[in-house]
C-alpha positions as CSV (number, residue, x, y, z in Angstrom):
1,M,-7.9,-70.5,-70.0
2,G,-10.9,-68.3,-69.5
3,P,-12.5,-67.9,-66.2
4,P,-15.6,-69.9,-65.4
5,A,-18.8,-68.0,-66.0
6,V,-21.0,-67.2,-63.1
7,G,-24.6,-67.7,-63.9
8,S,-27.7,-67.1,-61.9
9,A,-26.8,-69.7,-59.3
10,D,-27.6,-68.6,-55.8
11,V,-24.5,-67.0,-54.3
12,R,-25.6,-68.2,-50.8
13,Q,-25.2,-71.8,-52.0
14,S,-21.8,-71.1,-53.5
15,A,-20.6,-69.4,-50.3
16,A,-21.2,-72.7,-48.4
17,V,-18.7,-74.6,-50.6
18,P,-15.3,-74.2,-48.9
19,G,-12.2,-73.9,-50.9
20,S,-14.0,-72.5,-53.9
21,A,-11.7,-71.0,-56.5
22,E,-14.2,-68.6,-57.8
23,M,-14.2,-65.0,-56.8
24,P,-17.5,-63.5,-55.7
25,S,-19.6,-62.0,-58.5
26,P,-20.6,-58.4,-58.5
27,A,-23.8,-57.2,-57.0
28,A,-27.0,-57.8,-58.8
29,G,-27.6,-55.3,-61.5
30,S,-24.1,-55.1,-62.8
31,G,-24.7,-57.8,-65.3
32,S,-21.9,-57.1,-67.7
33,A,-18.9,-57.6,-65.4
34,E,-17.5,-60.9,-64.1
35,V,-15.0,-61.2,-61.3
36,P,-11.9,-62.9,-62.7
37,P,-10.6,-65.9,-60.9
38,P,-7.4,-65.6,-58.9
39,A,-4.3,-66.2,-60.9
40,A,-2.1,-69.2,-60.2
41,V,0.7,-68.6,-57.8
42,P,4.1,-69.5,-59.1
43,P,5.9,-72.2,-57.2
44,S,8.8,-69.9,-56.4
45,A,6.7,-67.0,-55.1
46,E,5.8,-66.8,-51.5
47,V,2.3,-65.9,-50.6
48,P,2.4,-62.8,-48.3
49,S,0.4,-62.9,-45.2
50,P,-2.5,-60.5,-45.2
51,A,-1.6,-57.3,-43.3
52,P,-4.0,-56.0,-40.7
53,A,-6.2,-53.3,-42.0
54,P,-9.4,-51.6,-40.9
55,S,-12.4,-53.9,-41.2
56,S,-14.1,-51.4,-43.4
57,A,-11.4,-51.6,-46.1
58,A,-12.6,-53.6,-49.1
59,V,-11.0,-55.2,-52.1
60,P,-11.7,-52.9,-55.0
61,S,-13.9,-54.6,-57.5
62,P,-13.3,-54.3,-61.3
63,A,-15.4,-51.8,-63.1
64,P,-18.5,-53.4,-64.5
65,A,-19.2,-53.3,-68.2
66,P,-22.5,-52.2,-69.6
67,A,-25.2,-54.8,-69.5
68,S,-26.2,-54.3,-73.1
69,D,-22.9,-55.3,-74.7
70,A,-24.1,-58.9,-75.6
71,A,-27.4,-57.6,-77.0
72,L,-25.7,-55.0,-79.2
73,G,-23.5,-57.6,-80.9
74,S,-20.4,-57.2,-79.0
75,P,-17.7,-59.8,-79.6
76,A,-17.7,-62.9,-77.5
77,P,-15.6,-63.0,-74.4
78,G,-12.1,-64.1,-74.9
79,D,-11.8,-62.7,-78.4
80,P,-9.2,-60.0,-78.3
81,A,-9.2,-59.4,-81.9
82,A,-12.9,-58.5,-81.9
83,G,-12.5,-55.9,-79.1
84,G,-13.7,-58.3,-76.4
85,P,-12.0,-58.7,-73.1
86,A,-8.7,-60.5,-73.0
87,P,-8.3,-63.8,-71.3
88,G,-8.5,-63.4,-67.6
89,S,-10.6,-60.2,-67.8
90,L,-14.1,-59.6,-66.7
91,A,-16.9,-61.6,-68.4
92,P,-20.5,-60.5,-68.6
93,V,-22.9,-62.0,-66.2
94,D,-26.4,-62.8,-67.1
95,P,-28.9,-60.7,-65.2
96,A,-31.0,-62.3,-62.6
97,P,-34.5,-63.4,-63.5
98,A,-37.0,-60.7,-62.5
99,D,-39.2,-63.1,-60.6
100,R,-36.7,-63.7,-57.8
101,P,-34.5,-61.2,-56.0
102,R,-30.8,-61.2,-56.4
103,P,-28.5,-60.9,-53.3
104,L,-26.7,-57.6,-52.9
105,H,-23.3,-59.2,-53.1
106,D,-21.7,-62.7,-53.3
107,P,-20.2,-64.3,-50.3
108,D,-16.8,-63.0,-49.3
109,P,-14.3,-65.8,-49.0
110,Y,-12.1,-63.5,-46.9
111,S,-14.8,-62.8,-44.4
112,T,-14.5,-59.0,-45.0
113,P,-17.5,-57.2,-43.5
114,P,-19.7,-55.5,-46.0
115,Y,-18.9,-52.0,-47.1
116,G,-20.3,-49.4,-44.7
117,E,-20.3,-51.7,-41.7
118,P,-17.7,-51.0,-39.0
119,G,-15.1,-53.6,-38.3
120,P,-14.0,-54.8,-34.9
121,W,-11.6,-51.8,-34.4
122,A,-12.2,-49.2,-37.2
123,P,-14.8,-46.4,-37.0
124,A,-18.0,-46.9,-39.0
125,P,-17.3,-45.1,-42.4
126,P,-20.0,-43.7,-44.6
127,V,-21.3,-45.6,-47.6
128,Q,-18.5,-45.6,-50.0
129,H,-18.7,-45.7,-53.8
130,P,-16.2,-47.9,-55.5
131,A,-15.1,-46.6,-58.8
132,T,-16.3,-48.2,-62.0
133,T,-15.4,-47.8,-65.6
134,P,-17.1,-44.5,-66.3
135,A,-19.2,-43.9,-69.4
136,H,-18.6,-41.0,-71.7
137,G,-18.8,-37.7,-69.8
138,T,-18.6,-39.3,-66.2
139,Q,-16.1,-37.4,-63.9
140,L,-13.7,-39.6,-62.0
141,P,-13.0,-38.8,-58.4
142,A,-9.9,-36.9,-57.6
143,A,-6.9,-39.0,-56.7
144,D,-5.5,-39.0,-53.2
145,H,-1.9,-37.8,-53.2
146,S,-1.3,-38.9,-49.7
147,G,-0.4,-42.4,-50.8
148,T,-3.6,-44.2,-49.8
149,P,-6.0,-44.9,-52.7
150,P,-9.6,-43.7,-52.2
151,H,-12.0,-46.3,-51.2
152,G,-13.7,-47.8,-54.2
153,T,-11.1,-46.5,-56.7
154,P,-9.1,-49.2,-58.4
155,G,-5.4,-48.8,-58.2
156,P,-3.1,-49.8,-61.0
157,A,-3.4,-53.5,-61.9
158,P,-0.6,-55.5,-60.5
159,A,1.7,-57.3,-62.9
160,H,1.1,-60.9,-63.7
161,G,2.3,-63.0,-60.9
162,T,2.6,-60.1,-58.4
163,P,0.7,-61.0,-55.2
164,H,-2.4,-58.9,-54.7
165,P,-2.7,-57.4,-51.2
166,L,-5.3,-59.2,-49.1
167,P,-7.7,-57.6,-46.8
168,P,-7.5,-58.5,-43.1
169,Q,-9.8,-61.0,-41.6
170,A,-12.8,-59.5,-39.9
171,H,-15.3,-60.8,-37.4
172,S,-18.4,-61.7,-39.2
173,A,-21.3,-64.0,-38.9
174,Q,-20.0,-66.4,-41.6
175,P,-17.6,-69.2,-40.7
176,P,-14.0,-68.3,-41.5
177,Q,-13.0,-69.2,-45.0
178,P,-9.5,-70.3,-46.0
179,A,-7.7,-67.4,-47.6
180,P,-7.3,-68.1,-51.4
181,Q,-4.0,-67.6,-53.1
182,P,-3.5,-64.1,-54.5
183,Q,-3.8,-63.8,-58.2
184,S,-3.0,-61.3,-60.8
185,H,-5.6,-59.2,-62.5
186,P,-5.2,-57.8,-65.9
187,A,-5.9,-54.1,-66.3
188,P,-9.5,-53.5,-67.3
189,Q,-10.0,-52.6,-70.9
190,P,-11.5,-49.2,-71.7
191,Q,-15.1,-49.2,-72.6
192,Q,-16.4,-48.5,-76.0
193,A,-17.8,-45.1,-76.7
194,H,-21.1,-46.5,-77.8
195,Q,-21.8,-48.4,-74.6
196,Q,-25.0,-47.5,-72.8
197,P,-25.2,-46.4,-69.1
198,H,-25.7,-49.0,-66.5
199,P,-29.2,-50.0,-65.4
200,A,-30.4,-48.7,-62.1
201,P,-29.6,-51.0,-59.2
202,Q,-32.3,-53.1,-57.6
203,P,-33.9,-51.7,-54.4
204,Q,-32.3,-53.1,-51.3
205,Q,-34.2,-54.9,-48.6
206,A,-34.4,-53.4,-45.2
207,H,-32.5,-56.3,-43.6
208,Q,-29.7,-56.5,-46.2
209,Q,-26.3,-54.8,-46.0
210,P,-25.6,-51.9,-48.4
211,S,-24.2,-52.9,-51.7
212,P,-20.7,-52.0,-52.5
213,Q,-21.7,-51.4,-56.2
214,V,-23.3,-48.0,-56.5
215,Q,-23.2,-46.3,-59.9
216,P,-21.8,-42.8,-60.0
217,H,-24.7,-41.5,-62.0
218,Q,-27.2,-42.9,-59.5
219,Q,-26.0,-40.6,-56.6
220,A,-28.4,-38.3,-54.9
221,A,-28.1,-34.6,-55.4
222,G,-25.9,-32.8,-52.8
223,P,-22.2,-32.0,-52.1
224,P,-19.7,-34.5,-53.6
225,R,-18.6,-37.2,-51.2
226,Q,-14.9,-37.6,-50.6
227,P,-13.3,-41.1,-50.8
228,Y,-12.8,-42.8,-47.5
229,D,-9.3,-43.0,-46.1
230,P,-9.1,-45.6,-43.3
231,W,-5.9,-44.0,-42.1
232,N,-7.4,-40.6,-41.8
233,A,-11.0,-41.5,-40.8
234,P,-11.9,-38.5,-38.7
235,L,-11.1,-36.1,-41.5
236,Q,-13.2,-38.1,-44.0
237,Q,-16.5,-37.9,-42.1
238,S,-18.9,-35.7,-43.9
239,G,-20.7,-34.7,-40.7
240,A,-17.7,-33.5,-38.8
241,V,-18.3,-30.1,-37.0
242,P,-15.5,-27.6,-37.3
243,V,-13.8,-26.6,-34.0
244,D,-15.1,-23.3,-32.6
245,R,-11.8,-21.4,-32.3
246,E,-13.4,-18.5,-30.5
247,K,-14.5,-20.8,-27.6
248,E,-11.1,-22.3,-27.5
249,R,-9.5,-18.8,-27.2
250,K,-12.0,-17.8,-24.4
251,R,-11.2,-21.0,-22.6
252,T,-7.5,-20.4,-23.0
253,R,-7.9,-16.8,-21.6
254,R,-9.9,-18.1,-18.7
255,I,-7.2,-20.6,-17.9
256,I,-4.5,-17.9,-18.1
257,L,-6.5,-15.6,-15.9
258,V,-7.1,-18.2,-13.2
259,G,-3.4,-19.1,-13.3
260,I,-2.4,-15.4,-12.8
261,T,-4.8,-15.1,-9.9
262,V,-3.5,-18.2,-8.2
263,I,0.1,-17.0,-8.7
264,T,-0.7,-13.6,-7.3
265,L,-2.4,-15.0,-4.2
266,V,0.4,-17.4,-3.6
267,A,3.0,-14.6,-4.0
268,G,1.0,-12.3,-1.7
269,G,0.8,-14.9,1.0
270,I,4.5,-15.7,0.8
271,G,5.4,-12.0,0.8
272,G,3.1,-11.3,3.8
273,A,4.5,-14.3,5.8
274,L,8.1,-13.2,5.0
275,G,7.4,-9.6,6.0
276,A,5.8,-10.7,9.3
277,Y,8.8,-12.9,10.0
278,L,11.3,-10.1,9.3
279,E,9.3,-7.7,11.5
280,R,9.1,-10.1,14.4
281,N,12.8,-11.1,14.1
282,A,14.2,-7.6,13.4
283,G,15.0,-8.5,9.8
284,V,17.9,-10.5,8.6
285,S,20.5,-8.0,10.0
286,D,20.8,-5.3,12.6
287,I,18.6,-2.2,12.0
288,E,20.4,1.0,11.3
289,L,18.2,4.1,11.3
290,P,19.1,7.2,9.2
291,Q,20.5,10.1,11.0
292,A,21.7,13.6,10.2
293,D,25.4,14.4,10.1
294,S,27.1,16.1,13.0
295,Q,27.0,19.9,12.9
296,G,28.6,22.6,14.8
297,K,27.2,23.7,18.2
298,D,27.3,27.4,17.4
299,R,23.9,29.2,17.1
300,A,22.8,32.6,16.2
301,K,23.4,35.0,19.1
302,D,19.8,36.3,19.1
303,S,18.3,32.8,19.1
304,V,17.1,31.2,22.3
305,A,20.0,28.7,22.1
306,G,22.5,31.5,21.5
307,I,21.0,33.5,24.4
308,A,21.1,30.5,26.7
309,A,24.6,29.6,25.8
310,R,25.8,33.1,26.8
311,S,23.7,33.4,30.0
312,L,23.9,30.0,31.6
313,P,27.5,30.3,32.9
314,G,26.5,33.3,35.1
315,V,23.4,31.6,36.6
316,V,23.5,29.8,39.9
317,T,21.2,27.6,42.0
318,L,20.8,28.3,45.7
319,H,19.9,25.6,48.3
320,V,18.9,27.2,51.6
321,S,18.3,25.4,54.8
322,G,17.5,26.9,58.3
323,D,16.1,25.9,61.7
324,D,12.5,25.9,60.6
325,A,12.5,25.7,56.7
326,Q,14.5,25.1,53.6
327,G,14.1,26.0,50.0
328,T,15.5,26.3,46.5
329,G,15.9,29.3,44.3
330,T,18.0,30.9,41.6
331,G,20.4,33.9,41.4
332,F,22.9,35.4,39.0
333,V,26.4,36.8,39.3
334,L,26.8,40.6,39.6
335,D,30.6,41.0,39.5
336,G,33.9,39.2,39.8
337,K,34.0,39.6,43.5
338,G,31.4,36.9,44.0
339,H,28.3,39.0,44.7
340,I,25.0,37.3,43.6
341,L,21.6,38.9,43.4
342,T,18.4,36.9,44.3
343,N,15.0,37.3,46.0
344,N,14.6,37.9,49.7
345,H,12.1,35.2,50.1
346,V,14.7,32.7,48.7
347,V,17.2,33.3,51.5
348,E,14.7,34.1,54.2
349,P,14.5,30.5,55.5
350,A,18.3,30.7,56.4
351,G,17.6,33.6,58.8
352,T,20.7,34.6,60.7
353,G,22.1,31.1,61.5
354,G,21.2,29.0,58.4
355,E,23.3,27.7,55.5
356,I,23.3,28.7,51.9
357,S,25.0,26.6,49.1
358,V,25.6,27.9,45.6
359,T,25.9,25.6,42.6
360,F,27.2,27.0,39.3
361,S,26.1,25.8,35.9
362,G,29.4,23.8,35.5
363,G,28.6,21.8,38.6
364,E,30.9,23.6,41.1
365,S,29.5,24.4,44.5
366,A,30.4,26.9,47.1
367,K,29.2,28.3,50.4
368,A,27.6,31.7,50.5
369,E,26.7,34.4,53.1
370,V,24.0,37.1,53.1
371,I,25.3,40.6,52.5
372,G,22.0,42.4,52.7
373,R,18.3,41.9,52.0
374,D,15.1,44.1,51.7
375,S,11.6,42.7,52.1
376,G,9.9,45.8,50.6
377,Y,11.6,45.1,47.3
378,D,12.0,41.4,47.8
379,L,15.6,41.5,46.9
380,A,18.8,40.1,48.6
381,V,22.5,39.9,47.9
382,V,24.8,36.9,48.9
383,K,28.5,36.5,48.3
384,V,30.7,33.5,47.6
385,S,34.5,33.5,48.4
386,G,37.4,31.7,46.8
387,V,35.7,31.0,43.5
388,R,37.6,31.8,40.3
389,G,36.3,32.2,36.7
390,L,33.0,33.8,37.6
391,K,30.9,35.0,34.6
392,P,28.9,38.1,35.6
393,L,25.8,38.8,33.5
394,P,25.5,42.2,31.8
395,L,22.6,44.4,33.0
396,G,20.2,46.0,30.6
397,N,17.8,49.0,31.0
398,S,14.2,48.2,31.8
399,E,13.1,51.6,30.6
400,N,13.9,50.4,27.0
401,V,11.7,47.3,27.2
402,Q,8.6,47.3,25.1
403,V,5.6,45.0,25.1
404,G,6.2,42.1,22.8
405,D,10.0,42.0,23.1
406,P,11.3,38.4,23.2
407,V,12.7,37.3,26.6
408,V,14.3,34.2,28.1
409,A,13.9,33.1,31.7
410,I,16.5,30.9,33.3
411,G,16.3,29.1,36.7
412,A,15.8,25.9,38.6
413,P,12.1,25.2,38.8
414,F,11.3,22.5,41.3
415,D,15.1,22.1,41.7
416,L,15.6,21.4,38.0
417,E,18.7,23.5,37.5
418,N,19.7,25.3,34.3
419,T,16.1,25.3,32.9
420,V,15.5,27.7,30.0
421,T,12.1,28.9,29.0
422,S,11.2,31.6,26.5
423,G,8.4,34.1,25.9
424,I,7.7,37.8,25.5
425,I,7.0,40.8,27.5
426,S,3.3,40.8,28.1
427,A,2.9,44.1,29.9
428,K,4.8,46.7,31.9
429,E,4.4,48.5,35.2
430,R,2.1,45.9,36.7
431,P,1.6,46.8,40.4
432,I,1.8,43.6,42.4
433,T,2.4,42.8,46.0
434,A,3.9,39.6,47.4
435,G,4.4,38.2,50.9
436,G,2.3,39.3,53.8
437,E,2.6,36.0,55.7
438,K,3.5,37.9,58.9
439,G,0.2,39.7,59.0
440,D,1.6,43.2,60.0
441,G,2.5,44.1,56.4
442,S,6.2,44.2,57.2
443,D,7.0,41.4,54.7
444,V,4.8,42.8,51.9
445,S,6.7,43.7,48.8
446,Y,5.5,46.2,46.3
447,V,6.7,45.8,42.8
448,D,6.0,47.8,39.6
449,A,6.7,44.6,37.6
450,L,7.3,43.4,34.1
451,Q,4.8,40.8,33.0
452,T,5.9,37.9,30.9
453,D,4.4,34.7,29.5
454,A,7.7,32.8,29.7
455,P,7.0,29.9,32.0
456,I,8.1,30.7,35.6
457,N,7.6,28.1,38.4
458,P,8.6,27.8,42.0
459,G,12.4,27.6,42.0
460,N,12.7,30.2,39.2
461,S,12.6,33.0,41.9
462,G,15.7,35.2,41.8
463,G,16.7,34.1,38.3
464,P,17.4,36.5,35.5
465,L,15.0,37.5,32.7
466,V,17.2,38.4,29.8
467,D,16.5,40.1,26.4
468,S,17.7,39.0,23.0
469,D,21.2,40.4,23.7
470,A,21.5,38.2,26.8
471,R,21.3,41.3,29.1
472,V,19.4,41.1,32.3
473,I,16.2,43.3,32.3
474,G,14.4,41.8,35.3
475,I,14.5,39.5,38.3
476,N,11.9,36.7,38.3
477,S,9.9,37.1,41.5
478,A,6.3,36.1,41.4
479,I,3.6,34.1,39.5
480,R,-0.1,34.1,39.3
481,S,-1.5,30.6,39.5
482,A,-5.0,29.1,39.3
483,D,-4.2,27.1,42.4
484,D,-4.3,29.0,45.6
485,S,-1.4,27.5,47.4
486,S,-2.1,29.6,50.6
487,A,-5.3,27.7,51.2
488,P,-5.2,24.8,53.7
489,G,-4.0,21.7,52.0
490,G,-2.9,23.6,48.9
491,G,0.3,22.5,47.2
492,Q,2.9,24.3,45.1
493,A,1.4,26.3,42.3
494,G,2.6,26.1,38.7
495,S,2.8,28.5,35.8
496,I,-0.2,29.4,33.7
497,G,1.7,32.0,31.7
498,L,1.5,34.9,34.2
499,G,4.9,35.6,35.5
500,F,6.3,38.8,37.0
501,A,9.8,40.2,37.3
502,I,11.3,43.2,39.2
503,P,12.6,45.7,36.7
504,I,16.4,45.6,36.6
505,N,16.6,49.4,37.1
506,Q,15.0,49.0,40.5
507,G,17.0,45.9,41.3
508,K,20.3,47.6,40.4
509,R,19.7,50.5,42.8
510,V,18.7,48.2,45.6
511,A,21.6,45.8,45.0
512,E,24.1,48.7,45.1
513,E,22.7,49.9,48.4
514,L,22.7,46.4,49.9
515,I,26.3,45.8,48.8
516,N,27.5,49.3,50.0
517,T,25.5,49.8,53.2
518,G,23.8,46.5,53.9
519,K,20.4,48.3,53.7
520,A,18.1,49.7,51.1
521,T,16.2,53.0,51.3
522,H,12.6,53.5,50.2
523,P,11.2,56.7,48.7
524,V,8.2,58.1,50.7
525,I,5.8,61.1,50.6
526,G,5.3,61.3,54.4
527,V,1.5,60.4,54.6
528,T,-0.5,57.5,56.0
529,L,-3.0,55.9,53.7
530,D,-6.5,54.5,54.5
531,M,-6.0,50.9,53.2
532,E,-9.7,50.1,53.8
533,Y,-10.9,52.7,51.3
534,T,-12.7,51.0,48.5
535,G,-13.2,53.9,46.2
536,D,-11.2,54.8,43.1
537,G,-7.8,56.2,44.1
538,A,-5.8,56.3,47.3
539,R,-7.3,58.3,50.2
540,V,-5.2,60.0,52.9
541,G,-6.2,58.8,56.4
542,E,-7.6,60.9,59.2
543,K,-5.1,59.6,61.7
544,G,-1.6,58.1,61.4
545,K,-0.1,55.1,63.2
546,D,-0.2,55.1,66.9
547,G,-2.9,57.9,66.8
548,G,-0.5,60.5,65.3
549,P,-1.3,62.9,62.4
550,A,-1.9,61.2,59.0
551,V,0.4,63.8,57.3
552,N,3.9,64.0,58.8
553,E,4.8,67.5,59.8
554,G,7.6,68.9,57.7
555,G,7.5,65.9,55.4
556,P,7.3,65.9,51.5
557,G,3.4,65.7,51.6
558,D,3.0,68.4,54.2
559,R,5.3,70.8,52.2
560,A,3.3,70.1,49.0
561,G,-0.1,71.0,50.8
562,I,-1.6,67.5,51.1
563,K,-4.4,67.4,53.7
564,P,-6.1,64.5,55.6
565,G,-9.0,63.1,53.6
566,D,-7.6,64.1,50.2
567,V,-7.9,61.4,47.5
568,I,-4.8,60.9,45.2
569,T,-6.0,59.8,41.7
570,A,-2.8,60.1,39.5
571,V,1.0,60.1,39.7
572,D,2.8,61.9,36.9
573,G,-0.5,61.8,35.0
574,R,-1.0,58.0,35.3
575,R,-4.2,56.9,37.0
576,I,-4.1,54.9,40.2
577,H,-7.0,52.9,41.7
578,S,-5.8,51.8,45.2
579,G,-3.4,52.5,48.0
580,D,-1.2,49.6,47.1
581,E,-0.9,50.9,43.6
582,L,0.2,54.3,44.9
583,I,2.9,52.7,47.0
584,V,4.2,50.7,44.0
585,K,4.4,53.8,41.9
586,I,6.3,55.7,44.5
587,R,8.8,52.8,45.2
588,A,9.5,52.6,41.5
589,H,11.4,55.9,41.9
590,R,14.5,56.8,43.9
591,P,14.5,59.1,46.9
592,K,14.7,62.8,46.0
593,D,12.9,62.2,42.7
594,R,10.3,64.9,41.9
595,L,6.7,63.7,41.4
596,E,3.4,65.4,40.3
597,L,0.3,64.2,42.1
598,T,-3.4,64.8,41.2
599,L,-5.7,65.3,44.2
600,Q,-9.5,65.5,44.8
601,R,-10.7,67.7,47.6
602,A,-14.3,68.7,48.1
603,G,-15.1,67.4,44.6
604,K,-12.5,69.4,42.9
605,D,-9.2,68.3,41.3
606,R,-5.9,70.0,42.1
607,K,-2.3,69.2,41.3
608,V,0.7,69.4,43.6
609,T,4.5,68.8,43.2
610,L,6.7,67.2,45.8
611,V,10.2,65.7,46.2
612,L,10.4,62.2,47.5
613,G,12.0,61.6,50.9
614,A,13.7,58.4,52.1
615,S,13.2,55.9,54.9
616,D,15.3,53.0,56.0
617,G,14.3,49.7,54.6
618,S,14.1,46.5,56.6
């Protein structure tokens, strides 16, 4: 049975009739295609429920036939033998009269929203173009191999009796229509080659929905449109903007940089806190500092340590106490019998009834007694008894000493025993005087001294000054200090690098005399000097002590021809500048030594030779 023809009746009236078995007609202008009615559902076939689909999905319409088929004498519908459509196929529709407008599409019994209008949940797709039966030379759109047919492209016609998939119900302004039974559609017949192109569609009203029937040859010029896929809607939009990958990479790099910065700050904070904790709490374990391995105690013999190691056993510290004073000094061992050489001003506080205690470098102590002393040379000898294992120091020769030779001074400065200092010989034959506290000059010592920059302080007096071979070359006796300790309220002076030692050659002679006789002799020339003379040289006085002659009769000076008023300017060719300096130069020799003196008399220089005499020391 052929489908009922759809004429020019108003589609809005037919949409109002519920339960209509007719399918909606194509949009105005198609003319030659008629929507076939739904096929009858066999009793045994179940009607499948319509599956939910995007509201923009539409039932593909059959391709319209050219409108001029009837006018060109085409066979009547339903005549298969004549080339017309088979029963159940599309029938031509009379075009709408020109005096009244045709609707864009017939009412949709399934309440499917018009093509191009978004459904309740799907994004609004662009205007789609359902496929129609193309005329000769019209290119069909490419098939979608993803499994979803392009919108508007008719898929294969279902077999007779196979239920046709139904579109989902969509919200629309029309009342809901009962879903008709699915029907089978025969495959559309191919169009004849002599068919004419479709007429142009009627212009749409501004308030009407876009028509789903748009002819391919009526599309505007531009890039080809892709068929709409509701399952891949974002990729089908023609206006999609490609992702700016460069911006994405920059954003990723910024995120990575921020992350690294945060990690660095956190790690630094944790490390600082941990370091502060370990520092305050002495770490997680006990601290063990690095240290050099143990080494031998032996040192080079000519080093300061080697010299000190050989000299210290023969150095002693003296503690002297008397009725009126007490003091501390240093001495050194002369022989195995217990004789010790020191300064006179060290033992002077003991007098004749005081006490002297000697302490050796090993800590042993012993009592000592005075053997002899001489204030003119500032030397004294004491002796200890009952002490074994004494270490005498070897004596050197002060005539061999040269300026710049290294020296080591050993003593007990400020009662700090076994103190070692080092320096060099700064000068030789320095005429110095020490003492003079008594006022009569009897306690003044005259020394032709060795000058050294080795630190010497109070308490070093009497200690040895040794050379690089650990031999004694001098006896430390005096210092020059910036502090005048003799002034009222003055304290003990300290070293400023100007120390003086008695040459060992002079000390040896005096020590031998003190040990052997208890007294020391002084060399003399038998004249009285004018100590108030301020000119250059030493002038012989007009009168001697107690009003006697200034030149002793029969003495060394008298025999050499020295007269009162003569000025002595040199000894053995060495210039002198004062009376004290002349005394120092004379006492640097032994009695009976021969000297050559240079004199000035009446403005003329003359030289004389004499043999030194001797006098008892005190």
